[in-house]
C-alpha positions as CSV (number, residue, x, y, z in Angstrom):
1,M,97.6,83.7,113.9
2,C,98.1,86.0,110.9
3,K,99.0,89.6,111.7
4,K,97.5,92.3,109.5
5,I,97.6,96.1,109.0
6,F,95.5,98.5,107.1
7,I,97.3,101.3,105.3
8,A,95.1,104.3,105.0
9,A,95.9,107.9,103.9
10,T,94.6,111.4,104.5
11,G,94.4,112.0,100.8
12,Q,96.0,111.4,97.4
13,H,99.7,111.6,96.8
14,C,100.7,111.1,100.4
15,G,102.9,108.1,99.4
16,K,100.6,105.4,100.6
17,T,101.6,102.9,97.9
18,T,105.3,103.6,98.6
19,I,104.8,102.9,102.2
20,S,102.9,99.7,101.4
21,L,105.8,98.5,99.1
22,S,108.3,99.4,101.8
23,L,106.4,97.5,104.5
24,M,106.2,94.5,102.2
25,H,110.0,94.6,101.8
26,L,110.5,94.9,105.6
27,A,107.9,92.4,106.6
28,R,109.3,89.7,104.3
29,K,112.5,89.9,106.3
30,Q,110.6,89.0,109.5
31,Y,107.8,86.8,108.4
32,R,107.8,83.7,106.2
33,R,104.8,84.4,104.1
34,V,103.6,88.0,103.5
35,G,100.4,88.8,101.6
36,F,98.9,91.9,100.1
37,I,95.3,92.9,99.3
38,K,93.7,96.1,97.9
39,P,90.1,95.4,99.0
40,L,88.5,98.1,96.9
41,G,90.3,99.0,93.7
42,P,89.4,102.3,92.0
43,K,92.1,102.1,89.3
44,P,91.3,99.1,87.1
45,I,93.8,97.6,84.7
46,M,94.2,94.2,82.9
47,Y,96.9,92.1,84.5
48,Q,97.7,88.5,83.8
49,G,94.4,88.1,82.1
50,R,92.2,89.5,84.9
51,M,90.9,92.9,85.9
52,M,92.7,94.2,89.0
53,D,93.5,97.4,90.7
54,K,96.7,99.0,89.5
55,D,98.4,99.0,92.9
56,A,97.6,95.3,93.5
57,A,99.1,94.4,90.1
58,L,102.2,96.6,90.9
59,T,102.8,94.8,94.2
60,A,102.2,91.4,92.6
61,E,104.7,92.1,89.9
62,I,107.4,93.5,92.2
63,Y,107.2,90.8,94.9
64,D,106.2,87.9,92.7
65,L,102.8,87.3,94.4
66,H,101.2,85.6,91.4
67,D,99.9,82.7,93.4
68,D,97.7,85.2,95.3
69,L,96.3,87.1,92.4
70,D,92.7,85.8,92.9
71,C,92.7,87.4,96.4
72,M,94.7,90.6,95.9
73,S,92.0,92.7,94.3
74,P,88.5,91.3,95.1
75,V,86.5,94.4,94.2
76,V,87.5,96.6,91.3
77,V,85.4,99.7,90.7
78,Q,85.0,100.2,87.0
79,Q,83.2,102.9,84.9
80,G,79.5,102.7,85.8
81,T,79.9,100.7,89.0
82,T,78.7,103.5,91.2
83,K,75.5,104.1,89.3
84,Q,74.8,100.3,89.1
85,V,75.1,100.1,92.9
86,L,72.8,103.1,93.5
87,Q,70.3,101.7,91.0
88,G,70.3,98.4,92.8
89,K,71.8,96.5,89.8
90,L,74.9,95.6,91.8
91,C,74.8,94.3,95.3
92,A,77.0,96.0,97.8
93,E,76.6,93.1,100.2
94,A,78.1,90.8,97.6
95,M,81.1,93.1,97.3
96,R,81.6,92.9,101.1
97,D,81.4,89.1,100.9
98,Q,84.0,89.1,98.2
99,I,86.4,91.2,100.3
100,L,85.9,89.1,103.4
101,Q,86.4,85.8,101.5
102,A,89.6,87.1,99.8
103,A,91.0,88.4,103.1
104,Q,90.2,85.2,104.9
105,T,92.0,83.2,102.2
106,L,95.1,85.3,102.5
107,E,95.0,85.1,106.3
108,E,95.0,81.3,106.1
109,R,98.0,81.4,103.8
110,C,100.1,84.1,105.4
111,D,101.8,85.1,108.6
112,F,101.4,88.9,107.8
113,V,99.0,90.7,105.5
114,I,99.2,94.3,104.3
115,I,95.8,95.8,103.4
116,E,96.0,98.9,101.3
117,G,93.1,101.4,101.3
118,A,92.0,103.6,98.5
119,G,92.5,107.4,98.5
120,H,91.3,109.2,101.6
121,G,89.2,107.7,104.3
122,G,85.8,108.4,102.6
123,V,86.6,106.7,99.2
124,G,84.2,103.9,98.7
125,S,81.4,105.3,100.8
126,V,79.0,105.2,97.9
127,V,79.1,101.3,98.0
128,G,79.4,101.2,101.8
129,L,83.0,100.2,101.6
130,N,85.0,103.3,102.6
131,N,88.4,102.8,104.2
132,A,87.1,103.0,107.7
133,Q,84.3,100.5,107.1
134,V,86.7,98.0,105.4
135,A,89.3,98.3,108.2
136,R,86.6,97.7,110.8
137,M,85.1,94.8,108.7
138,L,88.5,93.1,108.4
139,D,89.4,93.9,112.1
140,A,92.7,95.4,111.1
141,P,94.7,98.0,113.0
142,V,95.2,101.1,110.9
143,V,98.3,103.1,109.9
144,M,97.2,106.5,108.6
145,V,99.7,108.0,106.2
146,S,99.9,111.7,105.8
147,G,102.1,114.1,103.9
148,G,104.7,116.3,105.5
149,G,104.2,119.6,107.2
150,I,102.3,120.6,110.4
151,G,99.0,122.5,110.0
152,N,97.9,120.8,106.8
153,V,98.7,117.4,108.3
154,I,96.8,118.2,111.5
155,D,93.7,119.4,109.5
156,H,93.6,116.3,107.2
157,V,94.3,113.8,110.0
158,T,91.6,115.3,112.2
159,L,89.1,115.1,109.4
160,N,89.9,111.5,108.6
161,L,90.1,110.4,112.2
162,A,86.5,111.4,112.7
163,L,85.3,109.0,110.1
164,F,87.4,106.1,111.4
165,E,86.2,106.8,115.0
166,R,82.6,106.8,113.8
167,E,83.0,103.4,112.1
168,G,84.8,102.0,115.1
169,A,88.1,101.4,113.2
170,D,91.2,101.2,115.3
171,V,93.7,103.8,114.2
172,R,97.0,103.0,116.0
173,L,99.6,105.0,114.1
174,L,100.1,108.2,112.2
175,L,102.9,108.0,109.7
176,A,103.9,111.4,108.5
177,N,105.5,111.0,105.1
178,K,107.6,113.1,102.7
179,L,109.2,115.0,105.6
180,I,111.8,117.7,104.9
181,T,115.0,116.2,106.2
182,E,116.2,119.1,108.3
183,K,112.8,119.7,109.8
184,R,111.9,116.0,110.4
185,E,112.3,115.9,114.2
186,E,110.9,119.4,114.8
187,N,107.7,118.6,112.7
188,L,107.3,115.2,114.4
189,A,107.5,116.9,117.8
190,Y,104.7,119.3,116.8
191,L,102.5,116.5,115.5
192,R,103.0,114.4,118.6
193,N,102.0,117.4,120.7
194,A,98.9,118.1,118.5
195,F,97.7,114.5,118.9
196,A,98.8,114.0,122.5
197,D,95.1,113.4,123.5
198,Q,94.5,110.8,120.8
199,P,95.1,107.1,121.4
200,L,97.6,106.9,118.5
201,H,101.3,107.0,118.1
202,V,103.1,109.4,115.7
203,A,106.1,108.4,113.7
204,G,108.0,109.5,110.6
205,G,107.8,107.9,107.2
206,F,110.2,108.7,104.4
207,N,112.0,112.0,104.0
208,Y,111.1,113.8,100.8
209,S,113.1,112.4,97.9
210,P,113.2,114.0,94.5
211,I,114.1,110.7,93.0
212,L,110.9,109.1,94.3
213,A,108.8,112.2,93.5
214,N,110.1,112.9,90.0
215,P,109.0,111.2,86.7
216,T,111.0,109.0,84.4
217,L,111.2,109.5,80.6
218,G,109.0,106.5,80.3
219,R,106.4,108.1,82.5
220,I,106.5,111.2,80.3
221,S,106.0,109.1,77.2
222,Q,102.9,107.4,78.8
223,L,101.6,110.7,80.0
224,L,101.8,112.3,76.6
225,K,100.6,109.0,74.9
226,T,103.5,109.1,72.4
227,P,106.4,106.7,71.9
228,L,109.8,107.6,73.2
229,H,112.3,107.9,70.4
230,G,116.1,107.8,70.7
231,D,118.1,105.7,73.2
232,Q,115.6,103.3,74.7
233,E,118.1,102.4,77.5
234,Q,117.2,105.8,79.0
235,Y,113.5,104.9,79.3
236,N,113.7,104.7,83.1
237,R,116.0,107.7,83.5
238,I,114.7,110.0,86.3
239,I,114.0,113.7,85.4
240,N,115.1,116.2,88.0
241,T,113.8,119.4,86.4
242,V,111.6,120.5,83.5
243,Q,112.6,123.6,81.5
244,L,111.3,125.5,78.6
245,G,113.7,126.0,75.7
246,A,112.4,129.5,74.9
247,A,115.6,131.6,75.2
248,S,118.5,131.8,72.8
249,S,120.3,128.6,72.1
250,Q,123.3,129.5,74.1
251,R,121.2,130.7,77.1
252,V,119.2,127.4,77.0
253,A,122.4,125.4,77.1
254,D,123.8,127.5,80.0
255,L,120.6,127.0,82.1
256,L,120.5,123.2,81.8
257,E,120.6,121.5,85.2
258,E,121.4,117.9,86.0
259,S,118.9,115.5,84.2
260,T,116.7,118.2,82.6
261,L,113.7,117.5,80.5
262,L,113.6,120.3,77.9
263,I,110.5,121.3,76.1
264,V,111.4,122.8,72.7
265,T,108.9,123.8,70.0
266,S,109.3,122.1,66.7
267,S,110.1,125.3,64.9
268,R,113.4,125.8,66.8
269,D,115.6,123.9,64.3
270,E,118.8,125.7,65.4
271,L,118.3,124.8,69.0
272,L,117.4,121.1,68.3
273,V,120.5,120.8,66.2
274,M,122.7,122.3,68.9
275,L,121.2,120.1,71.6
276,S,121.7,117.0,69.4
277,S,125.4,117.9,69.1
278,L,125.8,118.6,72.8
279,Y,124.3,115.3,73.7
280,H,127.4,113.6,72.4
281,L,129.4,115.3,75.2
282,P,129.4,113.5,78.6
283,E,129.0,116.8,80.5
284,Y,125.8,117.5,78.6
285,R,124.5,114.0,78.6
286,K,124.3,114.2,82.4
287,K,122.4,117.5,82.1
288,L,120.1,116.7,79.3
289,A,117.7,113.8,80.0
290,G,115.6,114.2,76.9
291,L,113.3,116.5,74.9
292,V,109.6,117.0,74.4
293,I,109.0,118.6,71.0
294,P,105.5,120.1,70.7
295,G,104.1,122.1,67.8
296,S,102.3,121.8,64.4
297,T,105.4,122.9,62.4
298,E,107.2,120.0,60.9
299,M,110.9,119.7,61.7
300,S,113.1,119.9,58.6
301,R,114.4,116.6,57.3
302,I,118.0,117.3,58.1
303,T,117.1,118.4,61.7
304,K,115.2,115.2,62.3
305,Q,118.1,113.2,60.9
306,I,120.6,114.9,63.2
307,L,118.2,114.4,66.1
308,D,117.8,110.7,65.5
309,D,121.5,110.2,64.9
310,S,122.4,111.7,68.2
311,G,120.3,109.1,70.2
312,I,118.9,111.8,72.4
313,P,115.5,110.6,73.8
314,Y,112.6,112.7,72.6
315,V,108.8,112.7,72.3
316,R,107.2,114.5,69.4
317,I,103.6,115.7,70.0
318,P,101.1,118.1,68.5
319,G,99.8,121.0,70.7
320,T,101.4,124.1,72.1
321,T,104.4,124.5,74.3
322,A,102.4,126.1,77.1
323,E,99.9,123.2,77.1
324,T,102.6,120.6,77.1
325,F,104.5,122.4,79.9
326,A,101.4,122.5,82.1
327,T,100.6,118.9,81.5
328,V,104.1,117.7,82.5
329,K,104.4,120.0,85.5
330,D,101.0,119.1,86.9
331,D,101.6,115.4,86.6
332,V,102.2,113.5,89.9
333,S,104.6,110.6,89.1
334,K,103.5,107.2,90.3
335,I,105.8,104.2,90.7
336,T,105.6,101.4,88.1
337,A,107.1,97.9,88.2
338,Q,109.7,99.1,85.5
339,D,111.1,101.8,87.7
340,D,114.0,99.8,88.9
341,E,116.0,102.6,90.4
342,K,113.0,103.9,92.4
343,I,112.2,100.4,93.7
344,R,115.8,99.8,94.7
345,L,115.8,103.2,96.5
346,I,112.5,102.4,98.3
347,R,113.9,99.2,99.6
348,T,117.2,100.8,100.7
349,L,115.5,103.8,102.4
350,S,112.9,101.7,104.1
351,E,115.7,100.0,106.1
352,T,117.0,103.2,107.5
353,E,114.0,105.6,107.6
354,L,111.2,103.2,108.7
355,D,111.5,101.3,112.0
356,F,109.5,98.2,111.1
357,A,110.0,96.4,114.4
358,T,108.6,99.3,116.4
359,I,105.7,99.8,113.9
360,D,104.9,96.1,114.2
361,R,104.9,96.3,118.0
362,C,102.7,99.4,117.9
363,L,100.1,97.7,115.7
364,H,100.3,94.3,117.3
365,P,101.3,95.0,121.0
366,A,101.7,92.3,123.6
367,K,98.4,92.0,125.5
368,G,98.0,94.9,128.0
369,R,101.1,96.7,126.7
370,R,99.8,98.9,123.9
371,K,100.4,102.2,125.8
372,A,104.0,101.2,126.6
373,V,105.1,101.3,122.9
374,A,107.2,104.4,122.0
375,L,108.1,105.5,118.5
376,A,111.3,107.4,117.8
């Protein structure tokens, strides 16, 4: 019989997709055929000639699941879908049938299926397919992924648990993610105490990792909708910090940290020339990941030539420095199939920070032994 788990989350940006990718990696070490499905997909993209949810396409690309594409994203919510359902132009029952058929097909093919929910527990309620309803419909035990911390986690988990309990979904495990390394065990102890009266286990997910959380130069290029110039081999370089090049040229150079994305207005010719020169030095190449150059003022011809000759990666956009800084700082980086370094790190960390064997036993205990499972 095929085993299955439903990955839910207390909200956005908890690391649900990272956990799903990690469990795919670990499950494939234990099971011959592992499948993936995103029953309700709120982030549509075109992939391999079909409309799919972005996370389903990502998983298919990373783990070469192309034979399963027809089943991995059965319902994709596009612009206007909500209104069409409420107007009676789209049948919610048909959507449920599509999900059930896709899940059944995967279960027949696979030994283990990972089902990834969408957003927080209530996402999809408008079509009668929120996370709790889908988990119950597919009869899948639930892993609820939260962020790190204590009070905020307790609040959000309690809110989401009420919905899952109402729908009769079986939440077996709370996986607290993005934990601060030195506070990991202390925070987990508090969370176990807080949910001691609940029939679910509490375990730790990943420790917070700047590498996983921070964007790449490619992500900045996509975010700002502008091509990346310069050395294209740096496209997947991870940015550790974002700084404004507003001080004197020497001061800006002194403040650079490792792998800095520097935002420099187009009128700062002297700073752009100096940074281009510094980029040739190994010490500064480590510090300077690349530039974002906003502003309506054109760079001088000689400045642009020096910049291009240096190979320093840069993005040139209109708009103000303040607007650009806010856009970059407010962005939450998401993993793509091209983020090789992040994907390698996810696989490596999953083998040390996630106890898949214990998670598997918790979700699929031997009959009559569910309460005996203990998570470290």
